[in-house]
Each structure stands twice: as structure tokens, then as C-alpha cells.
N, C-alpha and C positions, 0 to 999 in steps of 0.2 A: 724108416731109415733116418739116421741123423747125419748132419754135416760133419766134416772133419773137425771144424772148430768146436762144435758142440761135443764131439767125442773127446777132444783134448781137455775142454773145460770140465767135463764129467770126471775124467781120470785125475786131473790135477786137484779138483775139489775133493775127491775121495782120498787123495794122498795128503790133504791138508796144505797144499801149496797155494799161497796167496796169488790172486790174479788182478792185474791192473789193466786199464784200457788206454793209458797214455804213457809216454816216456817219462813225463814228470811224476806221474803216480808211481811208476816203477822205481825211480830214484828215491822218492820219499819213502816208499815201503822198504827198500833195501837199507836206507839209512836208519829207519826206525827199528827194523829187525836186527841189524848189526849191533845197535846200541842196547836194545831191551830184550831181544830174543822173542820167540813166539810164545804167546801166553797160552794158558790152559783154561778151558771153560767157555764162557760166553763171548760175545762180540764187543769190541771197543770201537767207538767212533771218535775220530780226531777231526776237528774243524776249527777254522780261524774265526768263525762267527757263531754266536749263540743260535741264530736262526738256522744256519746250515746244520748244526748239531741236532737241533730239534726236529728238522725235516728228516734227517737220516734216522733218528731214533723212532720217529713215527712210521717211516717206511719199514724199519726192522720189525716193529710191533705188528704192522699190517701183514707182514709176511711170515710171522711166527718165529722170528729170529730173537733168541734170548740175549739180552745185553748183560754184560758183566757188572756186578756191584763193586763200588769202590771199597777198598780195605778201610777199616775203622780209622787207621792213622792218616789215610789220605783225606777222609771226610773231616777229621779234626784239623788237618793242615789247611784245607780249603776254608773252613769256618773261621780260621784266624786271620784270613786275608781281608 
């Protein structure tokens, strides 16, 4: 038997609905999704620090979550900075 919260998380995940654990996370996700829409493919990590991004990428890899590759034009733009 699963809890009601676990049942909702399973349903929402199956439907592709993003889940956040804080009000701040919800507002950030809503702002991001309203501007860029929901992507297709792997997972994207947004972080205000390199260490935070690296930790999230490591956790994703440890849990078998595929990260999205940058588009070639994005890589070129980042290389120019």
C-alpha cells in the first residue's frame, strides 16, 4: 500500500507534471515553464552555482537520469563568453 502523497506523485510523474517541494520552487518552475515551455528529452538542471549544478548532475547520473545535451549553437555561444 502507498500513501496518498506517493500515489499523487506517481500519477503526476506519469503525466509529465513537474513537482516542487517549496512555494519558491513552484514559482520558479511556473516562471520558467511559462517563458520556455516544457522541453522534450532529458533533464535540465538550473543552479545559481557551479557546485550546486555539479551535485545535481552527479545525483542524476547516480539515479540513471539522462541529462539533456546543449544544442551546438548554445555550446558555441557559451564558448564565446
